[in-house]
Backbone bond lengths (Angstrom), bond angles and torsions (degrees), N, CA, C in turn:
res aa  C-N    CA-C-N  psi(-1)  N-CA   C-N-CA  omega(-1)  CA-C   N-CA-C  phi
1 X - - - 1.448 - - 1.522 109.76 -
2 X 1.316 115.92 133.47 1.461 121.16 -179.41 1.520 109.14 -95.28
3 X 1.320 116.70 126.98 1.458 121.08 175.90 1.513 108.82 -95.79
4 X 1.330 117.12 101.81 1.453 120.62 176.47 1.519 108.03 -74.41
5 X 1.323 115.67 151.87 1.451 119.92 179.35 1.519 111.60 -97.40
6 X 1.343 115.90 20.74 1.462 120.29 178.17 1.521 109.68 -157.61
7 X 1.319 116.01 159.97 1.465 122.98 173.83 1.516 107.63 -134.35
8 X 1.337 116.67 137.68 1.459 122.26 177.03 1.522 108.51 -112.36
9 X 1.324 116.31 131.71 1.460 121.94 177.69 1.523 107.98 -126.20
10 X 1.333 116.73 114.97 1.464 121.32 177.94 1.523 109.91 -78.41
11 X 1.339 116.33 147.94 1.462 119.35 173.45 1.528 108.63 -69.92
12 X 1.326 118.38 157.00 1.475 121.71 -171.12 1.528 115.85 -57.77
13 X 1.325 118.78 -29.67 1.466 118.89 -176.64 1.526 113.29 -78.86
14 X 1.325 118.85 -5.35 1.463 122.31 179.23 1.526 109.19 -116.93
15 X 1.352 116.42 138.99 1.460 119.17 178.45 1.524 112.34 -112.71
16 X 1.341 117.93 -1.72 1.466 121.32 174.53 1.524 108.81 -156.02
17 X 1.326 116.04 170.39 1.464 120.70 -179.82 1.524 109.28 -74.85
18 X 1.319 117.24 104.53 1.460 122.57 -179.54 1.517 109.49 -132.09
19 X 1.316 115.44 172.22 1.455 121.68 178.35 1.533 110.12 -58.47
20 X 1.329 116.98 126.51 1.456 122.13 178.83 1.514 115.08 87.04
21 X 1.330 118.22 1.72 1.468 121.07 -179.48 1.526 110.28 -68.45
22 X 1.331 115.10 142.77 1.463 121.41 177.18 1.519 108.24 -107.39
23 X 1.332 115.53 136.63 1.459 120.87 -175.47 1.515 111.61 -135.00
24 X 1.323 114.08 156.16 1.457 121.11 164.50 1.521 105.19 -106.24
25 X 1.319 116.98 130.70 1.460 122.04 -179.20 1.523 108.31 -118.03
26 X 1.330 117.10 123.60 1.461 122.69 173.63 1.520 107.54 -100.88
27 X 1.323 116.66 118.57 1.463 122.07 178.88 1.523 108.30 -105.36
28 X 1.323 116.64 122.87 1.459 121.48 -178.29 1.517 110.28 -101.35
29 X 1.324 116.17 137.56 1.458 120.59 179.49 1.513 111.55 68.00
30 X 1.344 116.55 -131.34 1.468 121.38 -176.98 1.528 112.49 -100.63
31 X 1.320 117.80 20.69 1.469 122.67 -179.68 1.527 110.48 -65.85
32 X 1.344 116.00 147.19 1.461 122.09 176.70 1.525 108.90 -122.43
33 X 1.322 116.89 152.82 1.467 121.27 -178.89 1.520 110.93 -60.29
34 X 1.329 117.79 -36.70 1.470 120.20 -178.33 1.530 112.73 -65.80
35 X 1.332 118.37 -15.45 1.464 122.28 179.95 1.530 113.42 -90.97
36 X 1.328 118.76 0.25 1.467 122.15 -178.68 1.524 109.02 -83.58
37 X 1.342 118.53 117.11 1.469 121.30 -175.31 1.529 113.96 -61.79
38 X 1.324 118.74 -34.72 1.465 121.30 -179.06 1.523 112.70 -65.36
39 X 1.328 117.48 -21.75 1.467 120.93 -175.91 1.526 113.16 -103.06
40 X 1.342 118.07 7.05 1.470 121.69 -176.95 1.529 112.90 -62.02
41 X 1.346 118.78 -31.94 1.466 122.26 -176.19 1.522 113.02 -90.19
42 X 1.327 117.75 11.86 1.460 121.00 -175.02 1.523 111.63 -125.12
43 X 1.331 115.32 148.26 1.459 121.56 165.70 1.517 106.43 -85.23
44 X 1.330 116.71 145.18 1.455 121.26 -174.03 1.519 110.13 -116.06
45 X 1.325 115.80 131.54 1.462 122.42 174.40 1.522 106.39 -115.31
46 X 1.327 116.82 123.19 1.459 120.99 179.25 1.523 109.14 -80.05
47 X 1.323 116.92 125.12 1.461 121.38 176.89 1.529 109.11 -85.48
48 X 1.334 116.99 -53.50 1.468 121.82 173.80 1.522 108.59 -143.90
49 X 1.316 115.05 159.55 1.457 120.07 178.95 1.523 111.62 -71.31
50 X 1.327 117.77 -29.47 1.457 119.55 -177.52 1.517 110.63 82.51
51 X 1.325 116.58 -134.24 1.457 120.35 -176.38 1.520 109.99 -152.95
52 X 1.329 115.80 171.90 1.463 122.38 177.33 1.522 108.56 -128.43
53 X 1.326 116.31 140.93 1.452 121.86 176.18 1.526 109.51 -156.26
54 X 1.322 116.43 -172.00 1.461 121.76 178.28 1.519 109.26 -113.94
55 X 1.337 116.42 138.85 1.464 121.90 176.44 1.522 108.72 -128.09
56 X 1.310 115.91 156.63 1.458 120.75 179.85 1.519 109.10 -92.31
57 X 1.314 115.91 125.96 1.460 122.26 176.62 1.526 106.15 -125.29
58 X 1.321 115.82 104.07 1.461 119.56 -172.05 1.518 108.19 70.21
59 X 1.329 116.61 -123.16 1.465 121.31 177.85 1.517 112.45 -101.43
60 X 1.324 117.55 2.43 1.461 121.15 -175.22 1.520 111.89 -106.62
61 X 1.322 115.76 148.60 1.459 121.17 169.44 1.521 107.75 -91.35
62 X 1.319 116.55 126.23 1.462 122.54 -176.21 1.525 108.12 -122.34
63 X 1.336 116.58 141.35 1.464 118.99 177.50 1.523 109.70 -72.60
64 X 1.335 115.75 141.64 1.461 121.83 178.57 1.523 107.88 -126.15
65 X 1.338 115.19 129.00 1.459 121.12 174.89 1.522 107.04 -110.94
66 X 1.316 117.06 125.26 1.462 121.95 -179.74 1.522 108.02 -104.61
67 X 1.336 115.99 128.53 1.467 122.40 179.41 1.517 108.85 -128.12
68 X 1.317 116.12 144.67 1.464 122.38 176.12 1.520 107.28 -111.53
69 X 1.347 116.61 121.88 1.460 120.93 -173.35 1.524 111.03 -133.23
70 X 1.328 114.41 163.87 1.460 122.72 171.41 1.520 105.76 -125.69
71 X 1.340 117.60 138.92 1.461 120.47 -176.34 1.523 110.90 -114.30
72 X 1.346 114.82 146.34 1.460 122.57 179.03 1.521 108.74 -135.48
73 X 1.322 117.43 145.55 1.469 121.79 177.60 1.519 110.13 -61.04
74 X 1.340 116.03 145.17 1.471 121.08 176.04 1.496 110.06 -75.36
């Protein structure tokens, strides 16, 4: 099983990563949005900063940063 250090959640009106799609991004640990391979071909506009908290991953508590973004083709 692969433990990704991020989760992408599309808003309901979008079913794939396309121009103008709005997403919620959960970054675990020290992950950054620029390091997400699925978003390499897009320019990113931050809608809101979101929030930070701790989540349990296995037996460890890991910091989670939640960001709300909109993506556009480069």
